[in-house]
C-alpha positions as CSV (number, residue, x, y, z in Angstrom):
1,M,17.9,-12.5,-8.0
2,K,17.1,-15.9,-6.4
3,E,13.8,-17.5,-6.9
4,Y,12.7,-20.2,-4.4
5,V,10.2,-22.6,-5.9
6,Y,8.1,-24.7,-3.5
7,D,5.5,-27.5,-3.8
8,N,2.3,-25.4,-3.5
9,S,1.7,-26.6,0.1
10,F,1.6,-24.2,3.1
11,D,4.4,-26.2,4.8
12,G,6.3,-25.8,1.6
13,L,5.9,-22.0,1.8
14,L,7.1,-22.0,5.4
15,T,10.1,-24.1,4.4
16,A,10.9,-21.7,1.6
17,I,10.7,-18.7,4.0
18,F,13.1,-20.5,6.4
19,D,15.6,-21.2,3.5
20,A,15.4,-17.7,2.0
21,Y,15.3,-15.6,5.1
22,P,19.2,-15.4,5.6
23,E,19.6,-14.1,2.0
24,K,20.7,-10.4,1.7
25,G,19.6,-9.7,-1.8
26,S,16.2,-9.6,-3.6
27,I,14.2,-12.8,-3.2
28,K,11.2,-14.1,-5.1
29,L,9.1,-17.0,-3.8
30,T,6.9,-19.0,-6.2
31,K,4.5,-21.9,-6.1
32,E,5.6,-24.8,-8.3
33,S,2.2,-24.5,-10.2
34,C,2.9,-20.9,-11.1
35,Y,6.6,-21.2,-11.9
36,T,7.9,-20.0,-15.3
37,P,11.7,-20.3,-16.0
38,N,13.4,-17.0,-16.2
39,L,17.1,-16.4,-17.3
40,F,17.4,-13.5,-14.9
41,Y,16.6,-15.6,-11.8
42,E,18.6,-18.3,-10.1
43,N,16.1,-21.1,-9.5
44,I,16.3,-22.9,-6.1
45,T,13.9,-25.8,-5.7
46,V,12.7,-26.1,-2.1
47,Q,12.2,-29.5,-0.5
48,T,9.4,-29.3,2.1
49,D,10.8,-30.0,5.5
50,Q,8.3,-30.4,8.4
51,D,10.8,-29.3,11.0
52,K,11.7,-26.1,9.3
53,A,8.0,-25.4,8.6
54,D,7.1,-26.0,12.3
55,R,9.9,-23.7,13.4
56,V,8.6,-20.8,11.2
57,Y,5.0,-21.5,12.3
58,N,5.9,-21.4,16.0
59,S,8.1,-18.4,15.6
60,L,5.2,-16.4,13.9
61,C,2.9,-17.3,16.8
62,S,5.4,-16.7,19.6
63,K,7.5,-13.7,18.4
64,L,4.8,-12.0,16.4
65,S,1.1,-12.9,16.8
66,Y,-1.7,-15.1,15.7
67,T,-3.1,-12.2,13.6
68,T,0.1,-12.0,11.6
69,L,0.0,-15.8,11.1
70,S,-3.6,-15.5,10.0
71,N,-2.6,-12.8,7.5
72,V,0.1,-15.1,6.1
73,Y,-2.3,-18.0,5.6
74,H,-5.0,-15.8,3.9
75,L,-2.3,-14.4,1.5
76,Y,-1.2,-18.0,0.8
77,L,-4.8,-18.8,-0.2
78,C,-5.1,-15.6,-2.4
79,D,-5.0,-16.5,-6.1
80,T,-3.1,-13.4,-7.2
81,D,0.4,-13.1,-8.7
82,D,3.4,-12.5,-6.5
83,M,1.5,-13.3,-3.2
84,D,4.4,-15.5,-2.0
85,T,6.9,-12.8,-2.4
86,L,4.5,-10.4,-0.6
87,I,4.3,-12.9,2.3
88,F,8.1,-13.1,2.5
89,N,8.5,-9.3,2.5
90,Y,5.7,-8.9,5.0
91,I,7.2,-11.4,7.5
92,K,10.6,-9.7,7.2
93,L,9.0,-6.3,7.8
94,C,7.2,-7.7,10.9
95,Y,10.3,-9.2,12.4
96,K,12.2,-6.0,11.8
97,H,9.7,-3.6,13.4
98,S,7.7,-6.0,15.6
99,D,4.0,-7.0,15.1
100,N,2.9,-3.4,15.7
101,I,3.9,-2.6,12.1
102,N,0.5,-3.9,11.2
103,L,-0.9,-0.6,12.4
104,A,1.2,1.4,9.9
105,K,-1.5,1.8,7.3
106,N,0.7,4.2,5.3
107,N,3.2,1.4,4.6
108,D,2.8,-0.1,1.0
109,I,3.3,-3.7,2.2
110,I,0.8,-3.4,5.0
111,R,-1.7,-1.8,2.7
112,A,-1.3,-4.7,0.2
113,V,-1.6,-7.2,3.0
114,D,-4.9,-5.6,4.2
115,K,-6.2,-5.4,0.7
116,Y,-5.7,-9.0,-0.3
117,T,-6.5,-10.6,3.1
118,K,-9.9,-8.8,3.0
119,R,-10.6,-10.1,-0.5
120,V,-10.0,-13.7,0.6
121,Y,-11.9,-13.4,3.9
122,G,-14.7,-11.6,2.2
123,E,-15.1,-14.2,-0.5
124,A,-15.0,-17.0,2.1
125,H,-17.8,-15.2,3.9
126,R,-19.9,-14.9,0.7
127,F,-19.6,-18.5,-0.2
128,Q,-21.1,-19.5,3.1
129,G,-24.3,-18.4,1.4
130,F,-23.5,-18.9,-2.3
131,V,-23.2,-22.7,-2.3
132,R,-26.1,-24.5,-3.9
133,F,-26.4,-28.2,-3.4
134,K,-27.9,-30.8,-5.7
135,E,-29.1,-34.2,-4.3
136,I,-27.2,-36.9,-6.3
137,A,-28.3,-39.8,-4.1
138,P,-30.5,-40.1,-1.0
139,L,-29.1,-37.6,1.5
140,V,-26.0,-37.2,-0.6
141,F,-25.4,-33.6,-1.9
142,Y,-23.1,-32.1,-4.5
143,A,-22.2,-28.5,-5.2
144,K,-20.1,-26.8,-7.8
145,V,-18.2,-23.5,-7.1
146,E,-15.6,-21.5,-8.9
147,P,-14.3,-18.9,-6.3
148,D,-11.6,-16.4,-7.3
149,H,-9.4,-17.6,-4.4
150,N,-8.6,-20.9,-2.7
151,I,-11.3,-20.6,0.0
152,L,-12.3,-24.2,0.7
153,P,-10.0,-24.6,3.7
154,L,-11.7,-21.5,5.2
155,I,-15.3,-22.7,4.8
156,I,-14.9,-26.4,5.6
157,N,-15.8,-26.1,9.3
158,H,-18.9,-24.0,8.5
159,F,-20.4,-26.5,6.2
160,K,-19.4,-29.5,8.4
161,E,-21.3,-27.9,11.4
162,R,-24.2,-26.7,9.3
163,F,-24.9,-30.0,7.4
164,S,-23.6,-32.5,10.0
165,D,-26.4,-35.0,9.3
166,Q,-25.8,-35.5,5.5
167,H,-23.1,-36.5,3.1
168,F,-21.9,-33.6,0.9
169,I,-19.2,-32.6,-1.6
170,I,-18.3,-29.0,-2.5
171,H,-16.3,-29.1,-5.7
172,D,-13.9,-26.3,-6.6
173,L,-13.9,-26.7,-10.4
174,K,-11.1,-24.1,-10.9
175,R,-8.6,-26.0,-8.6
176,E,-10.0,-29.5,-9.1
177,Y,-10.4,-30.5,-5.5
178,A,-13.3,-30.7,-3.1
179,I,-14.5,-30.7,0.5
180,V,-15.9,-34.2,1.2
181,Y,-18.0,-34.9,4.3
182,D,-18.9,-38.5,5.2
183,L,-20.8,-37.9,8.5
184,K,-17.6,-38.5,10.5
185,E,-15.1,-36.1,9.2
186,A,-14.7,-33.4,6.5
187,Y,-11.5,-33.4,4.5
188,L,-10.1,-32.0,1.3
189,Q,-9.6,-34.3,-1.7
190,D,-8.5,-34.0,-5.3
191,L,-11.5,-34.2,-7.6
192,S,-11.1,-33.7,-11.4
193,L,-13.6,-32.0,-13.7
194,K,-14.5,-35.3,-15.3
195,E,-15.3,-36.9,-12.0
196,G,-17.4,-33.8,-11.1
197,Q,-19.4,-34.0,-14.3
198,R,-20.1,-37.7,-13.6
199,L,-21.3,-36.8,-10.1
200,S,-23.6,-34.0,-11.3
201,K,-25.2,-36.3,-13.8
202,L,-26.2,-39.0,-11.3
203,T,-29.7,-37.5,-11.2
204,D,-31.5,-35.2,-13.6
205,T,-34.3,-34.3,-11.1
206,D,-33.7,-32.7,-7.7
207,S,-36.8,-32.0,-5.6
208,F,-34.8,-29.6,-3.4
209,E,-33.6,-27.7,-6.4
210,N,-37.1,-27.4,-7.9
211,L,-38.5,-26.4,-4.5
212,F,-35.9,-23.6,-4.1
213,K,-36.6,-22.4,-7.7
214,S,-40.4,-22.3,-6.9
215,F,-39.8,-20.4,-3.7
216,Y,-37.5,-17.9,-5.3
217,Q,-40.0,-17.2,-8.1
218,S,-42.9,-16.9,-5.7
219,I,-41.2,-14.2,-3.6
220,T,-39.8,-12.2,-6.5
221,L,-41.6,-9.1,-7.6
222,K,-40.7,-8.3,-11.2
223,E,-41.8,-4.7,-10.7
224,R,-39.1,-4.2,-8.0
225,H,-36.4,-6.1,-9.7
226,K,-33.1,-4.2,-9.4
227,E,-30.3,-6.0,-11.1
228,R,-27.6,-3.5,-10.3
229,Q,-28.3,-3.7,-6.6
230,M,-28.5,-7.5,-6.9
231,R,-25.0,-7.6,-8.5
232,S,-23.6,-5.6,-5.6
233,Y,-24.7,-8.3,-3.1
234,M,-24.2,-11.3,-5.5
235,P,-21.5,-10.6,-8.1
236,S,-22.4,-11.9,-11.5
237,R,-19.3,-14.0,-11.8
238,Y,-20.9,-16.3,-9.2
239,W,-24.2,-16.6,-11.0
240,K,-23.2,-19.6,-13.1
241,H,-23.7,-22.0,-10.2
242,L,-26.7,-20.3,-8.5
243,I,-30.0,-21.9,-9.0
244,E,-32.0,-18.7,-8.7
245,T,-30.2,-17.0,-11.6
246,Q,-30.8,-19.8,-14.1
């Protein structure tokens, strides 16, 4: 079996798909960050090629559909093992049977695609409401998150539009990078845990945070507290960075 290892980028994934597609045997695609040498696999290092990536991207749009391309991107952001190989098999299936194969809910690959894309989309939707900012300087806000999946690219436009009048940083501690907005543009940038700790300690008091805590406590009825129901709307794995659960 051949294993194509790419540089973690989406363009790298598309390049790997381009290189691996003509192969007849079993194929495995792997991000460089997840690669573990295996004697049973022939390792092939993929050099990202923008022209190859563009050709695959344009082909997915023109010969299949934007929905299929969106599924591929959501799977790429899914932090679960063997997603890259699932993407490759999914694309081959779509080219073989046309884009209508997405309606075949009895197909194992299609069921897996639906399952994992819903997880990524659902978590991105949750984090539009689960991000809690702390003011670290006048009109400069910082937030820490640890999502299960790599959702920052999916929520960047939401926060840019919602908080267009203030500087902010949304730091993914798990992947050590962040959304940074400077009133002109929002972009993704590497940000280490050490740098994040330094930012979060710039101020020990935050009037907005204290105000939110006071508001939450004032509207909470202890007699009607239902933790089980609360967990269904706000999974406990996210509580670490939510002010109201402290």
